[in-house]
N, C-alpha and C positions, 0 to 999 in steps of 0.2 A: 405334522411340520417337520421337515429336518434341520437338524442343528449341528454345524460344524463343531467339532470338538479337536482340542489339541490331544494328539493320542496316535498310538499306531496298532499294532499287531496284539496287544495285551488290553486292549480297552474292551473288547467282546468277553462274556462269561466264558469262565473256562480255561481261558488260554493264558499261557505262561510263557517267558521267553528268558533267555541267558546269552551271554558272549563270552569270549575267551580269545586269550594271544596264543594259538597254538603253534607259529613257526612255520606256518606251510609254506609262505615265500617272503612274505614281509617280517621284520624287526622292528622291534618296539612300538606295536600297534596291535588290536584286536583285529581277528582274520577268520573267525568261525562265530556262528549264531546257531542258536535252537530256537523252536517254537514248538510248545507240546500243549496236550488239551487234556483235560481231566476225564474225558470221555471220548468214545471214536465218534470221527466226524463224517460226515458225507463230504465227499472230496469232487471238485472238477478243475479241469486245468486245459489249456491251450499253449502248444509248443510252438518249437522254431518248423519254420517251413524248408529250411536247409537240408539238403538231400545228407549233408554229413552231420549226424547229431551224436553229441556228446553223450557218454555214459549215463550221466545224471538224467538227462533228457529220456531216455530210452527207459530207465529204470523207472521214472515217475510216469510215464506214460503207461508202461504195463500194470502198475500200481492202480492207475486212476481209473483205466478202461476196463479192467478185469475186476477190481474190488469195489472202485467207488466210494472207498472208505479210508482215512488215515487218520492218524492220530499226532504225528509228530514228523518235523521238517528238520533236517540238518544240513548246514550251507557252510560253503567255505569260499574264501576270496583269494586270490593270487594264482591259483593254478586251475585249469577249466575242467580237468579228466575228461579232454576230447582227442581223438585220434588215439586212443590209448588200446583199441581192442579189448579183447577176452580181459586183459588185466584189470582195465577200466571199470568193467561189469563186475568183476569179483571185488574191486576195492568199493563198489556203492552195496553189493550185496553185505561185506563185511561192515560197513558202517551202519546199515539198517540193522544187523544182528548185534552189533555193540550199543547201540542206542536202544534196542528192545530190551536187552538184558538189564541195562541201570534202569529203566523206565518201567518195566513189567510188563512190557506189550510184545506183540508178535511184529517180527520184523517187517511183515507186509502191511503194516501201518506206519512205516517209516517213510519218509519222501527226504531225496537227498538234492541237493542243489549244489554248483560249483561253478566260479567264474573267474577269468584270468587266461593266463599263458596257454594257447594249445599246445599239446604234445607232451609235456612232461608229465611222469608219472608221481601223483601225491604220496607221500611217504604215510602207510597205514598207521604206523604207531604214533605219528604227531594226530590223527585224525581221531585215534581212539583216546589219546591222554586228552584232546580237547573235548569230546563226549564227557569224559570223566569228571572235567574242571566243570562243565555247565549243569551237569544234571543236578548236582546240591544247590546251584544259584538259581535255578528256575525261579521266577518271580512274575507276579502280575502286575506289578508296579508299571505305570508310566515310563520310568525311568529304565526299566529292563527293556521294554520295547524298543526304545530311543538307541540303547545301546547295542541292541541287535539290528538296528538298521543301519548303524554307523560300522558294525563289524563286517557287513558284506560288501562294503565300498571298494571299488579299484582306483579308477583314474576321477571318479566322481569328486566334486570338490565341496558337497554337502551330502548330508543323509536326506531321506526322503520318506515321510511318513505323513498320514492322514487319517481322519476318522470322523464318522458321522453317527448321530442316533436320531430315530425316528418311531413312531408308535405303528402297531397294529391290534386287532384284535385278539384280545387273550383267549388262551386255548379254553377255559373254563365258562366264557361267554361273560364274563363279568367287567364290561369296559376293556379299557385298552392298554396295552404293556410297553415298556420302553425296548426296542430293539437296538443292538450296537453293530456296528460295522467298522472295521480299520485295517488299514494295511500299510506295507513298506515295500520300498522297491530300490533297486540300484539300475545304474546304467548311464553313461556317459558318452561312450565310442562305441562302435559298431552297431549304431542304431537306424534300424530300416523298418519299414512295415512288413507285416506277415511273419513270424512275429517281430515288432520293432525288438531292437537285442537288449535284453534286460533280465533282469529275476525280478519277479514281483510275487508278492505273499499277502493274501487278503484273508481276515478272519471276523466271522459273523457267528452271535449266537442266534440267528433267525432259525425257526424251524421250519424246513422246506425241503420238499421231494428232491431227490438228487438228480432227476432228469429235468427239472425247473432249474435247478441251481446251474448245471451244466449250459442250459439254454441262454439263463441270463447273461452269464460270463461270457458265453461266444457273442452274444448280440453287442455287449458293452465293449468287447475287446474291439470290434468291428471300428467303432467309432472314439477310441481312445488311444489305447496303445498301438494299435495299426494304423493311427494317423499320424504317428511323429518318425522324423527323419533327421538323422545327424551328418552321416556320412555316405549314405546309401548301401552299406554292408550289413546282411543279416547273419548273424552271429549263429555259431553250433550249438549255444547253450540257453538260447531263450525259453523260458518258463514262466506262465502264471498260473498260480494256483489259488484257489478259493476253499477254505474250510469252514464248515458249518458245524457249531456243536449242539444248536438247538435247544440251547439251555435258557433262552429269554423267556419262554412261557407263553408265546404265541402260538395260535390257532396254527397249525401246519400249513404251509402253503402247497398245496396238490393240484392247482389249477390256474389258469393265467388269468385271475381274477384281480380285484384292485389291490388287494394286498400282495400280489405278485409285482404289478407295475411301481407299486411304492419300493420295494425291495429294490428291484432292478434301477430305479432312479437313484437309490441310495448307492448301490454298486458301482454305477457309471459315476457319480460326483467322485466318488473316492478315486477311482480306476482314471478319471479325467485329469484330477489333480496332481497324481503322482507321474503320469503321463507328460504334462505340461513342466511338472518340474525336472523332468528327465531333460526334455528337449532344450530347455533352458541353461541346462547344467553340461551342454554339449562338451566335449574335449576342446578346450582352447576359445570356448564361445565368450563373447562380450556383449550379447543381447540374444534375445526370444524373438522369434519371426513367427506370427501365424497368418495364415492365408485360408481365408473362407470364400466359399464359391455358394453364391444363390442363386436362385431360378434356373437350376439345370434341368434337363428332360428326365434324369434318372437319378436315383440316390447313388449309383455305383459310379456313374459318371462323375458327379460332382466331387465324389472320393478321389477317384483318379485324376480330376484337374487339379485339386488342391493339393494332393501328395506330391505330383509333379512339381509345382513350383518349390515347395520346402526342400525337395531332394536336390533341386536343380544348382549344380556347383558355381554355375556362373550368378544364379540370384543369392546364392548365400555369401558369395564374393562380395557383391553390388551392396547387400546389408552390412558386410564389415566395413566397406569403403564410403558408407553413408552416402552413396550415389543413387537417386531415384530416377533408377534406367527402367521405366515398364516396360521397353522391349523385349526384357530378359523374362520379365513376367509372362507376356504373350507368347513368346517363342516356347517356355515350358508347358505352358497350356497347350500349344499347339501339337507337339509331340507327344502330348500324354495318352492317346489313342482315341478317346471319344471325339465325333465331329460336333461342330459347332461354328455358326457363323462368324468369323472374327470381324464382320462389320456391324455387327450389332453390340458387342462387348464393351461394357464401361469398365474401370479400373479406378479404384480409390486407394489413397495411402492415408490412413489413421493412425492418430497419435492419442495421447491422453487428453487434450483438449481441442486438437486441430483435425479436420479431414479437409484433404485435396483430392481432386478428381484429375487424374492426370492423362485420362483416356476416355474417350467419348466417342461411342459406336466405332470403334476399332481404330479410331484416329487420335496421336498423342496431341494433348492440348499444351499450349502455354500453362505455366505454372509457377508460383512463386519458388524459387530456390533457394531462397532463405529459410522460408517455412518448412520445405521439404526437409531441409539439412537438419532442421531444428526437430522434425518428426523422427528423421533416421539416426539421430543420435540419442535418441529414450532407450531405456533399456528393454523395452519391449514395443515392438511395430506390428502393426496389422495391415495388411492386404486384402481388399475387397474385390472380387471379379461377379459383377452380374450377367449371367449369360442370357437373359430374356428369352428362355425357351420352356420354363416349367415351372413347377413349384417344388422341386428337390434343393437340398442345400447340404454341406459339410464342410467341417473344419479340417484342418492339419497345421501342426506345429512343428517347426524346426529351430535353426539357429544360425547364426552366421560361420562362415568356415574362414579361419585366421591362421596365422603362421604357427602359434603356438599349437595348432592340431599337428602339423607336420613333425614339430620339436617332440610331442608327446609319443607320437607313432613312429616315430624313427628310431627309437630306442626304447620301446615298451618291454622288451625281455629284461632290460639291465635295472 
């Protein structure tokens, strides 16, 4: 049975974290974080599909795909180290070397991450000083994990972390052992599928073969981080990494058996929670929006339809204005790509205690405007579309589009 825990990246055995104020861009706040493990970890990652990939993305892709192992992560906020050419890659290498020297590990085991403004070059001396500050502070306490999750925030208004524990068969065959999995992420703007704009770090002590760790992550990402949208922009720096220390003492997962499914479900639970928190914390957002598509003909079509709705500027503006204009939802589904019969679609608006059907078989129905306004005024609202085509479904998450989004991004560099 899976149990939710108040924790993050330090919850799993072997992992420690630290933060510091390095003055990369911000003043009077922490802006660097480090995660380190006592042992080399199996590592898997998924990255931005943007052709313009930041130097840290290119560095991490090389480490994960060539080595498949990592033991530390160094992250900074404020400057993205993107569009910086050879100098940006050199900074990644020198960051890894500096961390490796102080941690006593090979630089090839150090992953790097950056988030913030595209273009400027990060001062190496500030990165090096930050690493020197953090290594002695590394701690396995929950507070250290929380501090690290706060240090990587940019326009986020809240930090994002989540953890679970579950049981798997012990390596010695004597009953079960408790396995832990926790994560942290940041993201508030430039959020859109494939990958959604973010930095995400997940740690676990589960013993699992690297190939299956990679497969689980890719499977989970498709229905979590790749199903959120704030503004339709896919970043240059999107990175989602999972590190496995293998220290739980479970029988190593080497095939897609019941243990693999339990692990995958736990990973999905953490990633889904982090993704939803990111969608709800969209820049300038006042409410979370969820779009569920049911009875679609294929899983991918269900995903496309749901994502199209949460990515629609008109739908997002409608949610901000608390206007239950279901025509905008139908419109967004209509240009999503998949074929469907609009004369069979039912649409529902769902709140905490009320559900309204405002479209039946493609025709808009009269509905109680006061009830609709009450639902649209809640912190989180949900739309549901019944396609009546098959047995597949998908859910996407987004937020409303507000005046504050323009204000935040109108002077992002200042």
